[in-house]
N, C-alpha and C positions, 0 to 999 in steps of 0.2 A: 267293617268291624270284624267280621269272621275271618277275613284274610289277613288281619293284623294292620290294616291301614290306620294311621293316626290322623284324625280330623283337626284341622286348624281353625280356630274361631267358630266352631260349630254352633256355639250358643247364640251367636248373632243371627243365625239363619234358621235354626231348628230348635224348638223349645221343649222337646220331649226327650226322654231317655232312649238312647240307641243300644240295643242289645244284639249280641252276636247270635247266629243260628247255632242250635245244639244238635240238629239232625238234618239230613238231606231232605226228608219229606216236607218239612216246613219251608225250606228253600224252594223246592219244586212248586209248592202251592203258591207262594208269593210270586215266583216267576210267571206262572200261568196267569194269575190275576192281573199282573202288570202288563202282560202281552195282550190280554183281552182288550185292555184300554188303549193299546198302541199297536193295533193289528197291521198298520201299514209299515211297521218297522220289523222286518223279520230278522231277529237277532239270534244269539246262541241259545241252545236248549240243553236242559239237564233232565235225564230220566234214569230209570234203573230197571234191572232185571233181577232174577233171583240170585245171580252170582256176580253181578258187577253194576257199577254206576257208569252211565255214558254221558259224556259232554260232547255235543255237536257244535264245534267251535268255528264261528265265522272268522275269516282272516282279513276281511276288507274294511278299510276305514277305521273308525273308532271302535268297531266291534272287536278288533284284535286285542284291544286293551281290556274290554269287558270279558272276553274269553279268558285272558290270562288271570284276571281277578277271580273269575268263577273257578278256575282250576285250583288256585291257591286256597280259596275258601272251602271248596268241596274236599280237598285233600285233608283238611284239618278236622272234618266231622264225618268222614266216610267210615262206614262199617264193613266195607268190602272193596275189592280192587276197582280201580277207575280206568276207563278207556276214553281217551280224548281223540276225537276224529277232527282233523283239520279239514274243514269244508272249503275247498279251494275255489276262489272266484277270480275272474278277470285274469290279471297277470300275477296274482299272488298265490304261491303254491303252499305256503305254510305260515305259521306265526313268526314274528320276528325272532332272530336267533337269541336275543337276550331273554325273551319269554320262554323259548324252548329250553335254554340252559336252566332257568329257574324251575320250570316244571319237572325237568329230569332230575333235578337235585331234591325234589320233594320225596321221591322214592316209591310212591304208590300209584303212579299214573303211567299207563302205557300209551304211547303216541302212535297214531295211524294217520296216513296221508291218503286223501282221495280227491277226486275231481267230480264235477257234476256232468262231465262228458267222458266218453271213452278215450283213453290214452292208448293208442295202438302199440306204442313203443314201451309200455310199462312191463317190465320183466318180473313177474311174481308167479308163485305157484297157484294152482287152482283154488285151494282153500283160502288163501289170502285175497285172491280176486273176488271170491264170493263175499268175504267180509267187507271189502271196500265197497262193492256194489250195494250191499245191504245198508251201509252207512249213508250213502247218497240217497237211497230210496226212502229211508226213514226220515231223513232231514227234509225231504220234499213233502212227505206226509205231514210233518209238523207245520211246515209253512202253509199248507193248504187247509188242514183240518184242526190245527191247534194241538194242545196236549192230549195225551192218550185218553180215550173214552170209547167203550164199545158201542158201535152204531146200532146194535140190536138189543142190548140190555142195560146200557148206560153205566156199566161197571167202570170204575176209574182206578182200580188197583194196578199201578204201573207194572208190577212184576208179571202180571198175567195178560196184559194187553199187547197184541202183536199187530204188525203191519201185514194185512192180507192182500195179496195181489188179486185183481179182478181178471184181467187177461194174464194167465199164468206164465211164468218164465219158461216152463216146458213147452207151452203152446207157442210162445214167441220164438223160441229157439228152432222150432220145426218149420218156420216160414222161410223157405229157401229164396224167396224173391226179395227178402230184406237183407241189406248189408249189416255188418256187425255193429256199426255205429248206430244205425236206426234201431236195431234190436235192443241195444243198451239203453237208448233214449226211452223206449217204451217200458223197459224193465224198471227204470228208476223214476218214472213219471209220478208225480203226486196225484194226478188224476186217475192213475191206475191202481187205486187201493182204498182200503178202509181200515180203521182201527177196529179190531175185533178181539174179544177175550179168547183165551185158549179154547174154551168149549165151542163157541160159535165159529171160530176159525176152522176147527176140525170139521164141524158140521158143514161149513161152506165148502171147504176143500173136497169133502166127500160127496158134494152135491146132494146132500139130504136137504139142506136149505139152499134155495136159489133166489136170484133177484132178477126181475124183468126190467125192461128198458124204462118203465114208468116208476121204478124204485120200489115196487111192491115185493114183499117177502113171500116166497112160495116154498112149499114142501112137496117132496115127491110123493106120488100116489103109492099105496100099498103098505104104508107103515102100520105097525101094530097100534092099537088104540092107546096103549100105555105110553108108547113113544110119542104119539101126537100130543097126549096130555102133558108129557114132560116138556116138549117144545113150547107149548102154550104157557106153561108156568115159568119158563126161564127166558122167554123172548118177549120183551115188553113193547116192542114196536113192530108193526106189520108193514111199515113203509119207511124208507130212508128220509132223513131231513132234507129239505130243499137246498140247503147249503151244499150238500154233496152232489146233487143232481145237475151238474153242468153238462154241456154238449160233449165234452171230451170224455167224461165219466160214462155217459150213455153209450158212446162209441166203444169203449172198452168192455162194457157189459154185453154189447151186441157181439163182439168178437168172442167173448167167453161162451156165450149162449149158442154160438154156431155148432158147438159140439155137444150140446145138452138137449134133452127131450122135455121141453117145457109143457108140451101138450099133455103129458102124463104127470102133471103136478097141479096143485091148487093153492090159492092164496091162504096164508096163515091167518086164522082168526084168533085174536088175543083179547 
């Protein structure tokens, strides 16, 4: 309805009024609720940041048509620029040309192309490469963890929720014994990350907050009492959900913690 599709004989199958979406927030919420009930089907995702709306568009099977409808619908209710990332799978590099022509004609959607694996022959500048890698990483986080929700405070405001690497990209890049394709695979792995709000992401990157291999949240020793009090009042979980703690995630935690001093930290009491 939002995309302008006209339903034929709808009254024979659905006896309630159908209304178009008026804002992207309601669309995102309904997509999230629908995908919770269909977790085995990893489809396209819609999210937003402070300056743009992102569509992570699957290009395989029926999902390519769903992605096209999503793009048209979002373009009609967007309050900011839209970025559509073609998440390439199997032998499909992008949406069908007819879909691309339609999306380009809308005028408020920028198209990006990426793959879930490293394309050694892709000729792009470094800023574009970072953008593309980020899209693959975030898509994998969506597939593993679902829609954005901070793992430490449960905030669900999409504009301030970010994908936080466990084994950091800078750590990975320094591993001379790994080839570039393996490094890229680790950098975009959905097991190598968490959804964190901007506040907890910064605390995590600064190693003020740490996580041990059992998923317990730890804070470094020596913080001022007022800072500890702040952490206790803004961090509502002292351990990660079991959903997050698979073997691969624990391995990434162990790689991160090789460079940290967990002996001079203690578990956070909330």
